[in-house]
N, C-alpha and C positions, 0 to 999 in steps of 0.2 A: 792153636789159638782161634784160627778161622772157624773151625767146627763149633767151638764154644760160643762165639759171637752168633753164628747162625742159628744155633739152637735157641739161644736167648731171644733172638729177633723173632723166630717162629712162635715161641711161647708167648711173647708179649703180644704178637698179632692175634693169637688164638684168644687170650684173655680179653683183648679189646673187641674182638668179634663176639664173644660171649656176652659181654657187657652191653654192647649196642643191641643184640638180639633180646636180651632181657628187658631192656628198656622199651623196645618196640612191642614186645608181647604184652607188657603191662598197660601200654598206651592203647592197643587194640582192645584189650579186654575192658578198659574204661569206656572207650567208644561204643563197644557192643551194648554194654549195660545202659547207656545213655539213650541209645536209638530205639530200644524196646517200647517206650512208653509216650507214644503221641498223645495229644490233648483228645479227650473223648467228646464225641458230639453231644449235643443237648437232645434229650428225649423226653417225651411227656412223663412227668414223675407220677401221675396219676394212673397210668395204665402199666400193669405188670407185663401184659402181653407185648405192648409196643417196646417196653425196654428190653424184654427178651429178644425180640426181633432185631433191635439196634445193637445190642451189646453181647448177646450170647449165641445167636443163630449161626454166626460164621464158623464157629467151632462145633457147636452142639447140634447144629441142623435146624431147619425150619420147624420140625415138629418134635425136637428134642432127642432124637435117636442117636446122636453123636456122629452125625454124617454130614456135618457142614462142609463147605467148599475149602476151608483152611485146614480141616482135620488131618489131611495127609501130610502137611507140613509140619505138624508138631512132633515133638520128641515122644510124647506119650498119646495115644488115641483118646479123645475125649469119651466120658462115659455116657451111656444112654440114660438120660435124666427122667425118662418116662417110667423106669423101672426102680426108682429109688425106695419107694414103699415095698415092692416085692423083695428087694435086697435087704430090707430092714424088717423081716417078719410081719409084713403087712401094714406097718405103721410108717406114715411120712416123717422123716428125720427133720423136722422143722428147725430145730435148734442148730443141728449140725449144718444145714444148708445156710442158714443166716451166719453162723460163724465162718463158713467157708467164703461167703460173699464179703464179709466184713474184714476177716483177718488172713485169708488164704487158707489153703489145705495144710493140715497138720500131719497128714499121712504120708509116707513115702510112696505108698501104693497108688496115690493120685498122680504120681510122676513129679517131674520138675514143676516149678511154679510157672508154667507158660501161661495159666489162666491168670487174668488180672485181678487184683484185690480191690473189689469195686467199692468197699466202704470209703477209703480216702480219695478214690477217684471221683465218687459221687460228691464228695465235699468241694471238689474244684469246680463243680457246676451249680452246686446249691448254696445258700447262705449259711447253714448251720449243720451241725451234726444231727440234729433232730430231723432235718429234711433228709439227709443221707440215710438215716436209719429208716425213714418212712419209705424211701425207694426200695431198700433191701426188703423190707416187709411185703411190699406189693409184688416184688419180683419173686420172693419165696412163695407167696400165695399162688401166684400163676403156676409156678413149677408143681405146686401141690395139684392143681386143677388138671394137669396133663398126666396124672399117674395113672397107670394101667393096674387093674385089680390083680 
């Protein structure tokens, strides 16, 4: 009889421990997802170059080569933004760049979504979707200007 009670007591303790561990794991996952998105600083919306420096250079580097100071801490190394035209048969992929800035990366090759999706984030600093889209357009134009032949 004592053995049966002991086994039941051990099993109950294990189930309780598993339940507590599961709840703690879920809570930690929620906290991690909430911590990733600090408010973005305001940057001049008229200058694609300034927005790049303020929002992109930490990961993609000051010249777009993918060598920013934060790059080593990401799950996937940021791409060299100066070779987007080269990698697209000599044509700058303007629509794809805008879509990535507005909606995030659709390709798993881009890695996890460490990169912020700037469309909604720009709406937090601007008055309208139109202004957020104008920011994305200026940033896209700047990225086109740093392409290597």
